[in-house]
N, CA, C, O and the ligand as a Tripos MOL2 file, in Angstrom:
@<TRIPOS>MOLECULE
protein
  297   295    75     0     0
PROTEIN
NO_CHARGES

@<TRIPOS>ATOM
      1 N          -3.7060   -3.1490   -2.2720 N.3       1 MET1
      2 CA         -3.9350   -2.8510   -0.8660 C.3       1 MET1
      3 C          -3.0700   -1.6540   -0.4790 C.2       1 MET1
      4 O          -1.8980   -1.5770   -0.8480 O.2       1 MET1
      5 N          -3.6470   -0.7450    0.2500 N.am      2 THR2
      6 CA         -2.9310    0.4690    0.6400 C.3       2 THR2
      7 C          -2.9450    0.5920    2.1560 C.2       2 THR2
      8 O          -3.9960    0.4320    2.7750 O.2       2 THR2
      9 N          -1.7930    0.8750    2.7680 N.am      3 PRO3
     10 CA         -1.7510    0.9850    4.2260 C.3       3 PRO3
     11 C          -2.5580    2.1810    4.7330 C.2       3 PRO3
     12 O          -2.5340    3.2590    4.1390 O.2       3 PRO3
     13 N          -3.2670    1.9730    5.8350 N.am      4 TYR4
     14 CA         -4.0700    3.0200    6.4830 C.3       4 TYR4
     15 C          -3.3820    3.4450    7.7730 C.2       4 TYR4
     16 O          -2.9980    2.6100    8.5920 O.2       4 TYR4
     17 N          -3.2340    4.7530    7.9400 N.am      5 PHE5
     18 CA         -2.5880    5.2840    9.1350 C.3       5 PHE5
     19 C          -3.6110    6.1100    9.9130 C.2       5 PHE5
     20 O          -3.9250    7.2290    9.5090 O.2       5 PHE5
     21 N          -4.1340    5.5830   11.0160 N.am      6 PRO6
     22 CA         -5.1900    6.2790   11.7590 C.3       6 PRO6
     23 C          -4.7350    7.6130   12.3360 C.2       6 PRO6
     24 O          -5.5670    8.4760   12.6130 O.2       6 PRO6
     25 N          -3.4170    7.7990   12.5230 N.am      7 ASP7
     26 CA         -2.9160    9.0630   13.0760 C.3       7 ASP7
     27 C          -2.4240   10.0080   11.9840 C.2       7 ASP7
     28 O          -1.7880   11.0170   12.2870 O.2       7 ASP7
     29 N          -2.7080    9.6970   10.7180 N.am      8 GLY8
     30 CA         -2.2820   10.5580    9.6220 C.3       8 GLY8
     31 C          -1.1740    9.9180    8.8170 C.2       8 GLY8
     32 O          -0.3390    9.1870    9.3500 O.2       8 GLY8
     33 N          -1.1750   10.2030    7.5220 N.am      9 CYS9
     34 CA         -0.1170    9.6650    6.6620 C.3       9 CYS9
     35 C           1.2300   10.2620    7.0800 C.2       9 CYS9
     36 O           1.3330   11.4730    7.2750 O.2       9 CYS9
     37 N           2.2590    9.4280    7.2200 N.am     10 PRO10
     38 CA          3.5600    9.9430    7.6650 C.3      10 PRO10
     39 C           4.2150   10.8330    6.6030 C.2      10 PRO10
     40 O           3.9860   10.6740    5.4040 O.2      10 PRO10
     41 N           5.0400   11.7780    7.0840 N.am     11 GLU11
     42 CA          5.7360   12.6950    6.1740 C.3      11 GLU11
     43 C           6.7870   11.9650    5.3440 C.2      11 GLU11
     44 O           7.0190   12.3120    4.1860 O.2      11 GLU11
     45 N           7.4210   10.9580    5.9340 N.am     12 THR12
     46 CA          8.4430   10.1870    5.2360 C.3      12 THR12
     47 C           8.0780    8.7120    5.3480 C.2      12 THR12
     48 O           7.1980    8.3350    6.1220 O.2      12 THR12
     49 N           8.7620    7.8880    4.5690 N.am     13 ALA13
     50 CA          8.4690    6.4530    4.5570 C.3      13 ALA13
     51 C           8.5050    5.8890    5.9750 C.2      13 ALA13
     52 O           9.4990    6.0640    6.6800 O.2      13 ALA13
     53 N           7.4480    5.2230    6.3990 N.am     14 PRO14
     54 CA          7.4070    4.6830    7.7520 C.3      14 PRO14
     55 C           8.3030    3.4530    7.8740 C.2      14 PRO14
     56 O           8.6610    2.8460    6.8650 O.2      14 PRO14
     57 N           8.6690    3.0800    9.1030 N.am     15 PRO15
     58 CA          9.4730    1.8740    9.3080 C.3      15 PRO15
     59 C           8.7990    0.6640    8.6690 C.2      15 PRO15
     60 O           7.5930    0.4620    8.8100 O.2      15 PRO15
     61 N           9.5890   -0.1280    7.9720 N.am     16 GLY16
     62 CA          9.0590   -1.3190    7.3290 C.3      16 GLY16
     63 C           8.5760   -1.0890    5.9130 C.2      16 GLY16
     64 O           8.1250   -2.0250    5.2520 O.2      16 GLY16
     65 N           8.6640    0.1530    5.4350 N.am     17 TRP17
     66 CA          8.2100    0.4350    4.0750 C.3      17 TRP17
     67 C           9.0830   -0.3320    3.0770 C.2      17 TRP17
     68 O          10.3020   -0.3530    3.2460 O.2      17 TRP17
     69 N           8.5160   -0.9580    2.0500 N.am     18 PRO18
     70 CA          9.3060   -1.7500    1.0970 C.3      18 PRO18
     71 C          10.3300   -0.8790    0.3600 C.2      18 PRO18
     72 O          10.0090    0.2160   -0.1010 O.2      18 PRO18
     73 N          11.5360   -1.3690    0.2590 N.am     19 THR19
     74 CA         12.6140   -0.5850   -0.3430 C.3      19 THR19
     75 C          12.4110   -0.3970   -1.8450 C.2      19 THR19
     76 O          12.9890    0.5190   -2.4300 O.2      19 THR19
     77 N          11.6030   -1.2480   -2.4810 N.am     20 ASP20
     78 CA         11.4030   -1.1280   -3.9250 C.3      20 ASP20
     79 C          10.1560   -0.2990   -4.2700 C.2      20 ASP20
     80 O           9.7500   -0.2390   -5.4310 O.2      20 ASP20
     81 N           9.5590    0.3330   -3.2650 N.am     21 THR21
     82 CA          8.3630    1.1570   -3.5010 C.3      21 THR21
     83 C           8.6440    2.5870   -3.0650 C.2      21 THR21
     84 O           8.8280    2.8330   -1.8730 O.2      21 THR21
     85 N           8.6830    3.5410   -3.9990 N.am     22 PRO22
     86 CA          8.9470    4.9310   -3.6170 C.3      22 PRO22
     87 C           7.8470    5.4830   -2.7050 C.2      22 PRO22
     88 O           6.6650    5.2130   -2.9170 O.2      22 PRO22
     89 N           8.2400    6.2490   -1.7010 N.am     23 TYR23
     90 CA          7.2860    6.9730   -0.8460 C.3      23 TYR23
     91 C           7.4870    8.4450   -1.1390 C.2      23 TYR23
     92 O           8.3530    9.0890   -0.5460 O.2      23 TYR23
     93 N           6.6870    8.9800   -2.0550 N.am     24 GLU24
     94 CA          6.9430   10.3290   -2.5540 C.3      24 GLU24
     95 C           6.4580   11.4140   -1.6000 C.2      24 GLU24
     96 O           7.1530   12.4060   -1.3810 O.2      24 GLU24
     97 N           5.2660   11.2290   -1.0310 N.am     25 ARG25
     98 CA          4.7260   12.2540   -0.1330 C.3      25 ARG25
     99 C           3.5230   11.6660    0.6110 C.2      25 ARG25
    100 O           2.9730   10.6400    0.2110 O.2      25 ARG25
    101 N           3.1220   12.3360    1.7040 N.am     26 PRO26
    102 CA          1.9510   11.8510    2.4400 C.3      26 PRO26
    103 C           0.7020   11.8500    1.5510 C.2      26 PRO26
    104 O           0.5740   12.6890    0.6600 O.2      26 PRO26
    105 N          -0.1920   10.9340    1.7870 N.am     27 HIS27
    106 CA         -1.4960   10.8140    1.1120 C.3      27 HIS27
    107 C          -1.3820   10.3430   -0.3420 C.2      27 HIS27
    108 O          -2.3970   10.2440   -1.0320 O.2      27 HIS27
    109 N          -0.1770   10.0520   -0.8160 N.am     28 PHE28
    110 CA          0.0130    9.6800   -2.2170 C.3      28 PHE28
    111 C          -0.1330    8.1710   -2.4020 C.2      28 PHE28
    112 O          -0.7660    7.7270   -3.3600 O.2      28 PHE28
    113 N           0.4340    7.3900   -1.5150 N.am     29 VAL29
    114 CA          0.3170    5.9270   -1.5970 C.3      29 VAL29
    115 C          -0.1560    5.3390   -0.2740 C.2      29 VAL29
    116 O          -0.0860    4.1270   -0.0650 O.2      29 VAL29
    117 N          -0.6350    6.1980    0.6150 N.am     30 THR30
    118 CA         -1.1610    5.7570    1.9020 C.3      30 THR30
    119 C          -2.4850    6.4850    2.1580 C.2      30 THR30
    120 O          -2.8020    7.4770    1.5020 O.2      30 THR30
    121 N          -3.2360    5.9780    3.1140 N.am     31 ILE31
    122 CA         -4.5480    6.5540    3.4240 C.3      31 ILE31
    123 C          -4.6220    6.8670    4.9180 C.2      31 ILE31
    124 O          -4.1010    6.1240    5.7500 O.2      31 ILE31
    125 N          -5.2820    7.9860    5.2390 N.am     32 CYS32
    126 CA         -5.5110    8.3590    6.6290 C.3      32 CYS32
    127 C          -6.8890    9.0220    6.7150 C.2      32 CYS32
    128 O          -7.5290    9.2370    5.6860 O.2      32 CYS32
    129 N          -7.3530    9.3460    7.9200 N.am     33 PRO33
    130 CA         -8.6860    9.9710    8.0320 C.3      33 PRO33
    131 C          -8.8090   11.2640    7.2370 C.2      33 PRO33
    132 O          -9.9030   11.6050    6.7880 O.2      33 PRO33
    133 N          -7.6950   11.9990    7.0490 N.am     34 ALA34
    134 CA         -7.7570   13.2890    6.3480 C.3      34 ALA34
    135 C          -7.9340   13.1310    4.8420 C.2      34 ALA34
    136 O          -8.4550   14.0320    4.1830 O.2      34 ALA34
    137 N          -7.5090   11.9990    4.2940 N.am     35 CYS35
    138 CA         -7.5280   11.8800    2.8350 C.3      35 CYS35
    139 C          -8.4040   10.7420    2.3200 C.2      35 CYS35
    140 O          -8.4960   10.5380    1.1090 O.2      35 CYS35
    141 N          -9.0490    9.9970    3.2170 N.am     36 ILE36
    142 CA         -9.7880    8.8150    2.7500 C.3      36 ILE36
    143 C         -10.9330    9.2010    1.8070 C.2      36 ILE36
    144 O         -11.2270    8.4620    0.8680 O.2      36 ILE36
    145 N         -11.5760   10.3400    2.0410 N.am     37 GLN37
    146 CA        -12.6940   10.7080    1.1610 C.3      37 GLN37
    147 C         -12.2190   11.0510   -0.2490 C.2      37 GLN37
    148 O         -12.9140   10.7620   -1.2230 O.2      37 GLN37
    149 N         -11.0450   11.6650   -0.3640 N.am     38 SER38
    150 CA        -10.5440   11.9790   -1.7030 C.3      38 SER38
    151 C         -10.1600   10.6990   -2.4460 C.2      38 SER38
    152 O         -10.3160   10.6120   -3.6640 O.2      38 SER38
    153 N          -9.6580    9.7060   -1.7060 N.am     39 TRP39
    154 CA         -9.3680    8.4100   -2.3370 C.3      39 TRP39
    155 C         -10.6580    7.7870   -2.8710 C.2      39 TRP39
    156 O         -10.6730    7.1800   -3.9420 O.2      39 TRP39
    157 N         -11.7310    7.9460   -2.1090 N.am     40 ARG40
    158 CA        -12.9990    7.3160   -2.4980 C.3      40 ARG40
    159 C         -13.5850    7.9360   -3.7590 C.2      40 ARG40
    160 O         -14.4960    7.3620   -4.3560 O.2      40 ARG40
    161 N         -13.0800    9.1010   -4.1800 N.am     41 GLY41
    162 CA        -13.5240    9.6820   -5.4300 C.3      41 GLY41
    163 C         -13.0650    8.9060   -6.6390 C.2      41 GLY41
    164 O         -13.7290    8.9200   -7.6760 O.2      41 GLY41
    165 N         -11.9360    8.2270   -6.5210 N.am     42 ASP42
    166 CA        -11.3500    7.5270   -7.6710 C.3      42 ASP42
    167 C         -11.2380    6.0210   -7.4910 C.2      42 ASP42
    168 O         -11.0560    5.2950   -8.4690 O.2      42 ASP42
    169 N         -11.3440    5.5380   -6.2550 N.am     43 PHE43
    170 CA        -11.1120    4.1220   -5.9900 C.3      43 PHE43
    171 C         -12.1920    3.5810   -5.0690 C.2      43 PHE43
    172 O         -12.8630    4.3310   -4.3610 O.2      43 PHE43
    173 N         -12.3430    2.2700   -5.0920 N.am     44 PHE44
    174 CA        -13.1800    1.6240   -4.0990 C.3      44 PHE44
    175 C         -12.3460    1.4350   -2.8480 C.2      44 PHE44
    176 O         -11.3720    0.6810   -2.8600 O.2      44 PHE44
    177 N         -12.7090    2.1010   -1.7780 N.am     45 VAL45
    178 CA        -11.9520    2.0340   -0.5290 C.3      45 VAL45
    179 C         -12.8750    1.4830    0.5510 C.2      45 VAL45
    180 O         -13.8960    2.0880    0.8810 O.2      45 VAL45
    181 N         -12.5080    0.3440    1.0900 N.am     46 SER46
    182 CA        -13.2990   -0.2620    2.1600 C.3      46 SER46
    183 C         -12.9710    0.4240    3.4740 C.2      46 SER46
    184 O         -12.1010    1.2940    3.5240 O.2      46 SER46
    185 N         -13.6530    0.0440    4.5220 N.am     47 ASP47
    186 CA        -13.2520    0.4850    5.8450 C.3      47 ASP47
    187 C         -11.9030   -0.1400    6.1550 C.2      47 ASP47
    188 O         -11.6140   -1.2400    5.6840 O.2      47 ASP47
    189 N         -11.0700    0.5380    6.9400 N.am     48 PRO48
    190 CA         -9.7450   -0.0150    7.2470 C.3      48 PRO48
    191 C          -9.8400   -1.3880    7.8960 C.2      48 PRO48
    192 O         -10.7190   -1.6380    8.7210 O.2      48 PRO48
    193 N          -8.9310   -2.2660    7.5160 N.am     49 VAL49
    194 CA         -8.8470   -3.5970    8.0960 C.3      49 VAL49
    195 C          -7.6400   -3.6260    9.0320 C.2      49 VAL49
    196 O          -6.5240   -3.3020    8.6250 O.2      49 VAL49
    197 N          -7.8660   -4.0090   10.2710 N.am     50 HIS50
    198 CA         -6.7780   -4.0590   11.2420 C.3      50 HIS50
    199 C          -6.1160   -5.4320   11.1990 C.2      50 HIS50
    200 O          -6.8010   -6.4530   11.1400 O.2      50 HIS50
    201 N          -4.7920   -5.4560   11.2280 N.am     51 VAL51
    202 CA         -4.0390   -6.7120   11.2070 C.3      51 VAL51
    203 C          -3.1360   -6.7440   12.4320 C.2      51 VAL51
    204 O          -2.8180   -5.6960   12.9950 O.2      51 VAL51
    205 N          -2.7190   -7.9380   12.8500 N.am     52 PRO52
    206 CA         -1.8590   -8.0320   14.0400 C.3      52 PRO52
    207 C          -0.4930   -7.3960   13.8020 C.2      52 PRO52
    208 O          -0.0420   -7.2920   12.6610 O.2      52 PRO52
    209 N           0.1630   -6.9700   14.8820 N.am     53 ASP53
    210 CA          1.5260   -6.4690   14.7830 C.3      53 ASP53
    211 C           2.4050   -7.5180   14.1160 C.2      53 ASP53
    212 O           2.2510   -8.7200   14.3320 O.2      53 ASP53
    213 N           3.3280   -7.0290   13.3020 N.am     54 GLY54
    214 CA          4.2490   -7.9330   12.6460 C.3      54 GLY54
    215 C           3.8590   -8.2920   11.2230 C.2      54 GLY54
    216 O           4.6650   -8.8500   10.4790 O.2      54 GLY54
    217 N           2.6170   -7.9740   10.8360 N.am     55 VAL55
    218 CA          2.2030   -8.2270    9.4600 C.3      55 VAL55
    219 C           2.8800   -7.1920    8.5640 C.2      55 VAL55
    220 O           2.8500   -6.0030    8.8810 O.2      55 VAL55
    221 N           3.4920   -7.6140    7.4510 N.am     56 PRO56
    222 CA          4.1670   -6.6500    6.5690 C.3      56 PRO56
    223 C           3.2230   -5.5270    6.1580 C.2      56 PRO56
    224 O           2.0170   -5.7300    6.0160 O.2      56 PRO56
    225 N           3.8010   -4.3240    5.9660 N.am     57 ILE57
    226 CA          2.9910   -3.1480    5.6690 C.3      57 ILE57
    227 C           2.3010   -3.2700    4.3200 C.2      57 ILE57
    228 O           1.2100   -2.7320    4.1360 O.2      57 ILE57
    229 N           2.9200   -3.9710    3.3710 N.am     58 LEU58
    230 CA          2.3110   -4.1780    2.0610 C.3      58 LEU58
    231 C           2.4870   -5.6340    1.6670 C.2      58 LEU58
    232 O           3.5180   -6.2450    1.9470 O.2      58 LEU58
    233 N           1.4950   -6.1700    1.0310 N.am     59 LEU59
    234 CA          1.5850   -7.5100    0.4810 C.3      59 LEU59
    235 C           1.3300   -7.4200   -1.0170 C.2      59 LEU59
    236 O           0.3560   -6.7960   -1.4380 O.2      59 LEU59
    237 N           2.1800   -8.0260   -1.8190 N.am     60 ALA60
    238 CA          2.0070   -7.9950   -3.2730 C.3      60 ALA60
    239 C           1.9980   -9.4230   -3.7880 C.2      60 ALA60
    240 O           2.8330  -10.2480   -3.4170 O.2      60 ALA60
    241 N           1.0400   -9.6880   -4.6440 N.am     61 PHE61
    242 CA          0.9200  -11.0170   -5.2190 C.3      61 PHE61
    243 C           1.0420  -10.9050   -6.7300 C.2      61 PHE61
    244 O           0.1490  -10.3490   -7.3700 O.2      61 PHE61
    245 N           2.1240  -11.4180   -7.3260 N.am     62 PRO62
    246 CA          2.2530  -11.3350   -8.7810 C.3      62 PRO62
    247 C           1.2010  -12.1940   -9.4700 C.2      62 PRO62
    248 O           0.7860  -13.2360   -8.9640 O.2      62 PRO62
    249 N           0.7810  -11.7160  -10.6520 N.am     63 TRP63
    250 CA         -0.1550  -12.4900  -11.4390 C.3      63 TRP63
    251 C           0.5100  -13.7690  -11.9190 C.2      63 TRP63
    252 O           1.7090  -13.7820  -12.1980 O.2      63 TRP63
    253 N          -0.2520  -14.8290  -12.0140 N.am     64 SER64
    254 CA          0.3190  -16.0960  -12.4770 C.3      64 SER64
    255 C           0.8810  -15.9470  -13.8860 C.2      64 SER64
    256 O           1.8480  -16.6240  -14.2370 O.2      64 SER64
    257 N           0.2860  -15.0620  -14.7090 N.am     65 ALA65
    258 CA          0.8030  -14.8460  -16.0610 C.3      65 ALA65
    259 C           2.1960  -14.2210  -16.0090 C.2      65 ALA65
    260 O           3.0420  -14.5310  -16.8470 O.2      65 ALA65
    261 N           2.4440  -13.3410  -15.0310 N.am     66 GLU66
    262 CA          3.7680  -12.7340  -14.8950 C.3      66 GLU66
    263 C           4.7970  -13.7810  -14.5020 C.2      66 GLU66
    264 O           5.9200  -13.7730  -15.0040 O.2      66 GLU66
    265 N           4.4150  -14.6800  -13.6050 N.am     67 ILE67
    266 CA          5.3320  -15.7380  -13.1790 C.3      67 ILE67
    267 C           5.6700  -16.6290  -14.3690 C.2      67 ILE67
    268 O           6.8290  -16.9930  -14.5650 O.2      67 ILE67
    269 N           4.6660  -16.9790  -15.1580 N.am     68 ALA68
    270 CA          4.8850  -17.8350  -16.3270 C.3      68 ALA68
    271 C           5.7820  -17.1340  -17.3260 C.2      68 ALA68
    272 O           6.6840  -17.7540  -17.8900 O.2      68 ALA68
    273 N           5.5480  -15.8370  -17.5550 N.am     69 ALA69
    274 CA          6.3690  -15.1020  -18.5260 C.3      69 ALA69
    275 C           7.8120  -15.0100  -18.0360 C.2      69 ALA69
    276 O           8.7460  -15.1440  -18.8250 O.2      69 ALA69
    277 N           7.9950  -14.7830  -16.7330 N.am     70 ALA70
    278 CA          9.3560  -14.6670  -16.1900 C.3      70 ALA70
    279 C          10.1210  -15.9800  -16.3260 C.2      70 ALA70
    280 O          11.3340  -15.9800  -16.5360 O.2      70 ALA70
    281 N           9.4080  -17.0950  -16.2060 N.am     71 SER71
    282 CA         10.0980  -18.3810  -16.2800 C.3      71 SER71
    283 C          10.4720  -18.7230  -17.7030 C.2      71 SER71
    284 O          11.2720  -19.6310  -17.9280 O.2      71 SER71
    285 N           9.9010  -18.0040  -18.6900 N.am     72 LEU72
    286 CA         10.2280  -18.2570  -20.0870 C.3      72 LEU72
    287 C          11.4480  -17.4680  -20.5200 C.2      72 LEU72
    288 O          12.0430  -17.7530  -21.5600 O.2      72 LEU72
    289 N          11.8290  -16.4550  -19.7090 N.am     73 ILE73
    290 CA         13.0000  -15.6350  -20.0610 C.3      73 ILE73
    291 C          14.2620  -16.4000  -19.6610 C.2      73 ILE73
    292 O          14.4260  -16.7300  -18.4860 O.2      73 ILE73
    293 N          15.1540  -16.6880  -20.6050 N.am     74 PRO74
    294 CA         16.3550  -17.4660  -20.2810 C.3      74 PRO74
    295 C          17.2930  -16.7230  -19.3600 C.2      74 PRO74
    296 O          18.3460  -17.2480  -18.9970 O.2      74 PRO74
    297 ZN         -3.5830   10.6630    4.2410 Zn       75 ZN75
@<TRIPOS>BOND
     1     1     2 1
     2     2     3 1
     3     3     4 2
     4     3     5 am
     5     5     6 1
     6     6     7 1
     7     7     8 2
     8     7     9 am
     9     9    10 1
    10    10    11 1
    11    11    12 2
    12    11    13 am
    13    13    14 1
    14    14    15 1
    15    15    16 2
    16    15    17 am
    17    17    18 1
    18    18    19 1
    19    19    20 2
    20    19    21 am
    21    21    22 1
    22    22    23 1
    23    23    24 2
    24    23    25 am
    25    25    26 1
    26    26    27 1
    27    27    28 2
    28    27    29 am
    29    29    30 1
    30    30    31 1
    31    31    32 2
    32    31    33 am
    33    33    34 1
    34    34    35 1
    35    35    36 2
    36    35    37 am
    37    37    38 1
    38    38    39 1
    39    39    40 2
    40    39    41 am
    41    41    42 1
    42    42    43 1
    43    43    44 2
    44    43    45 am
    45    45    46 1
    46    46    47 1
    47    47    48 2
    48    47    49 am
    49    49    50 1
    50    50    51 1
    51    51    52 2
    52    51    53 am
    53    53    54 1
    54    54    55 1
    55    55    56 2
    56    55    57 am
    57    57    58 1
    58    58    59 1
    59    59    60 2
    60    59    61 am
    61    61    62 1
    62    62    63 1
    63    63    64 2
    64    63    65 am
    65    65    66 1
    66    66    67 1
    67    67    68 2
    68    67    69 am
    69    69    70 1
    70    70    71 1
    71    71    72 2
    72    71    73 am
    73    73    74 1
    74    74    75 1
    75    75    76 2
    76    75    77 am
    77    77    78 1
    78    78    79 1
    79    79    80 2
    80    79    81 am
    81    81    82 1
    82    82    83 1
    83    83    84 2
    84    83    85 am
    85    85    86 1
    86    86    87 1
    87    87    88 2
    88    87    89 am
    89    89    90 1
    90    90    91 1
    91    91    92 2
    92    91    93 am
    93    93    94 1
    94    94    95 1
    95    95    96 2
    96    95    97 am
    97    97    98 1
    98    98    99 1
    99    99   100 2
   100    99   101 am
   101   101   102 1
   102   102   103 1
   103   103   104 2
   104   103   105 am
   105   105   106 1
   106   106   107 1
   107   107   108 2
   108   107   109 am
   109   109   110 1
   110   110   111 1
   111   111   112 2
   112   111   113 am
   113   113   114 1
   114   114   115 1
   115   115   116 2
   116   115   117 am
   117   117   118 1
   118   118   119 1
   119   119   120 2
   120   119   121 am
   121   121   122 1
   122   122   123 1
   123   123   124 2
   124   123   125 am
   125   125   126 1
   126   126   127 1
   127   127   128 2
   128   127   129 am
   129   129   130 1
   130   130   131 1
   131   131   132 2
   132   131   133 am
   133   133   134 1
   134   134   135 1
   135   135   136 2
   136   135   137 am
   137   137   138 1
   138   138   139 1
   139   139   140 2
   140   139   141 am
   141   141   142 1
   142   142   143 1
   143   143   144 2
   144   143   145 am
   145   145   146 1
   146   146   147 1
   147   147   148 2
   148   147   149 am
   149   149   150 1
   150   150   151 1
   151   151   152 2
   152   151   153 am
   153   153   154 1
   154   154   155 1
   155   155   156 2
   156   155   157 am
   157   157   158 1
   158   158   159 1
   159   159   160 2
   160   159   161 am
   161   161   162 1
   162   162   163 1
   163   163   164 2
   164   163   165 am
   165   165   166 1
   166   166   167 1
   167   167   168 2
   168   167   169 am
   169   169   170 1
   170   170   171 1
   171   171   172 2
   172   171   173 am
   173   173   174 1
   174   174   175 1
   175   175   176 2
   176   175   177 am
   177   177   178 1
   178   178   179 1
   179   179   180 2
   180   179   181 am
   181   181   182 1
   182   182   183 1
   183   183   184 2
   184   183   185 am
   185   185   186 1
   186   186   187 1
   187   187   188 2
   188   187   189 am
   189   189   190 1
   190   190   191 1
   191   191   192 2
   192   191   193 am
   193   193   194 1
   194   194   195 1
   195   195   196 2
   196   195   197 am
   197   197   198 1
   198   198   199 1
   199   199   200 2
   200   199   201 am
   201   201   202 1
   202   202   203 1
   203   203   204 2
   204   203   205 am
   205   205   206 1
   206   206   207 1
   207   207   208 2
   208   207   209 am
   209   209   210 1
   210   210   211 1
   211   211   212 2
   212   211   213 am
   213   213   214 1
   214   214   215 1
   215   215   216 2
   216   215   217 am
   217   217   218 1
   218   218   219 1
   219   219   220 2
   220   219   221 am
   221   221   222 1
   222   222   223 1
   223   223   224 2
   224   223   225 am
   225   225   226 1
   226   226   227 1
   227   227   228 2
   228   227   229 am
   229   229   230 1
   230   230   231 1
   231   231   232 2
   232   231   233 am
   233   233   234 1
   234   234   235 1
   235   235   236 2
   236   235   237 am
   237   237   238 1
   238   238   239 1
   239   239   240 2
   240   239   241 am
   241   241   242 1
   242   242   243 1
   243   243   244 2
   244   243   245 am
   245   245   246 1
   246   246   247 1
   247   247   248 2
   248   247   249 am
   249   249   250 1
   250   250   251 1
   251   251   252 2
   252   251   253 am
   253   253   254 1
   254   254   255 1
   255   255   256 2
   256   255   257 am
   257   257   258 1
   258   258   259 1
   259   259   260 2
   260   259   261 am
   261   261   262 1
   262   262   263 1
   263   263   264 2
   264   263   265 am
   265   265   266 1
   266   266   267 1
   267   267   268 2
   268   267   269 am
   269   269   270 1
   270   270   271 1
   271   271   272 2
   272   271   273 am
   273   273   274 1
   274   274   275 1
   275   275   276 2
   276   275   277 am
   277   277   278 1
   278   278   279 1
   279   279   280 2
   280   279   281 am
   281   281   282 1
   282   282   283 1
   283   283   284 2
   284   283   285 am
   285   285   286 1
   286   286   287 1
   287   287   288 2
   288   287   289 am
   289   289   290 1
   290   290   291 1
   291   291   292 2
   292   291   293 am
   293   293   294 1
   294   294   295 1
   295   295   296 2
@<TRIPOS>SUBSTRUCTURE
     1 MET1         2 RESIDUE 1 A MET
     2 THR2         6 RESIDUE 1 A THR
     3 PRO3        10 RESIDUE 1 A PRO
     4 TYR4        14 RESIDUE 1 A TYR
     5 PHE5        18 RESIDUE 1 A PHE
     6 PRO6        22 RESIDUE 1 A PRO
     7 ASP7        26 RESIDUE 1 A ASP
     8 GLY8        30 RESIDUE 1 A GLY
     9 CYS9        34 RESIDUE 1 A CYS
    10 PRO10       38 RESIDUE 1 A PRO
    11 GLU11       42 RESIDUE 1 A GLU
    12 THR12       46 RESIDUE 1 A THR
    13 ALA13       50 RESIDUE 1 A ALA
    14 PRO14       54 RESIDUE 1 A PRO
    15 PRO15       58 RESIDUE 1 A PRO
    16 GLY16       62 RESIDUE 1 A GLY
    17 TRP17       66 RESIDUE 1 A TRP
    18 PRO18       70 RESIDUE 1 A PRO
    19 THR19       74 RESIDUE 1 A THR
    20 ASP20       78 RESIDUE 1 A ASP
    21 THR21       82 RESIDUE 1 A THR
    22 PRO22       86 RESIDUE 1 A PRO
    23 TYR23       90 RESIDUE 1 A TYR
    24 GLU24       94 RESIDUE 1 A GLU
    25 ARG25       98 RESIDUE 1 A ARG
    26 PRO26      102 RESIDUE 1 A PRO
    27 HIS27      106 RESIDUE 1 A HIS
    28 PHE28      110 RESIDUE 1 A PHE
    29 VAL29      114 RESIDUE 1 A VAL
    30 THR30      118 RESIDUE 1 A THR
    31 ILE31      122 RESIDUE 1 A ILE
    32 CYS32      126 RESIDUE 1 A CYS
    33 PRO33      130 RESIDUE 1 A PRO
    34 ALA34      134 RESIDUE 1 A ALA
    35 CYS35      138 RESIDUE 1 A CYS
    36 ILE36      142 RESIDUE 1 A ILE
    37 GLN37      146 RESIDUE 1 A GLN
    38 SER38      150 RESIDUE 1 A SER
    39 TRP39      154 RESIDUE 1 A TRP
    40 ARG40      158 RESIDUE 1 A ARG
    41 GLY41      162 RESIDUE 1 A GLY
    42 ASP42      166 RESIDUE 1 A ASP
    43 PHE43      170 RESIDUE 1 A PHE
    44 PHE44      174 RESIDUE 1 A PHE
    45 VAL45      178 RESIDUE 1 A VAL
    46 SER46      182 RESIDUE 1 A SER
    47 ASP47      186 RESIDUE 1 A ASP
    48 PRO48      190 RESIDUE 1 A PRO
    49 VAL49      194 RESIDUE 1 A VAL
    50 HIS50      198 RESIDUE 1 A HIS
    51 VAL51      202 RESIDUE 1 A VAL
    52 PRO52      206 RESIDUE 1 A PRO
    53 ASP53      210 RESIDUE 1 A ASP
    54 GLY54      214 RESIDUE 1 A GLY
    55 VAL55      218 RESIDUE 1 A VAL
    56 PRO56      222 RESIDUE 1 A PRO
    57 ILE57      226 RESIDUE 1 A ILE
    58 LEU58      230 RESIDUE 1 A LEU
    59 LEU59      234 RESIDUE 1 A LEU
    60 ALA60      238 RESIDUE 1 A ALA
    61 PHE61      242 RESIDUE 1 A PHE
    62 PRO62      246 RESIDUE 1 A PRO
    63 TRP63      250 RESIDUE 1 A TRP
    64 SER64      254 RESIDUE 1 A SER
    65 ALA65      258 RESIDUE 1 A ALA
    66 GLU66      262 RESIDUE 1 A GLU
    67 ILE67      266 RESIDUE 1 A ILE
    68 ALA68      270 RESIDUE 1 A ALA
    69 ALA69      274 RESIDUE 1 A ALA
    70 ALA70      278 RESIDUE 1 A ALA
    71 SER71      282 RESIDUE 1 A SER
    72 LEU72      286 RESIDUE 1 A LEU
    73 ILE73      290 RESIDUE 1 A ILE
    74 PRO74      294 RESIDUE 1 A PRO
    75 ZN75       297 GROUP 0 **** ****
């Protein structure tokens, strides 16, 4: 899932950006009206989904296989 910014991808990491995810430059890991068509060249991009205020900017769900492998590491 990639955050959509209707007013344009921000120049720097927006408030709430995850500290473990680098924000290298605009349009690189975010989508806005100016770059959505270029994203659609390489990825399946749906119409933006609006979520209520307070929802984290990114949600990540680890694969169950990763969780199982991590629990095997002493
Ligand atoms: Zn953009």
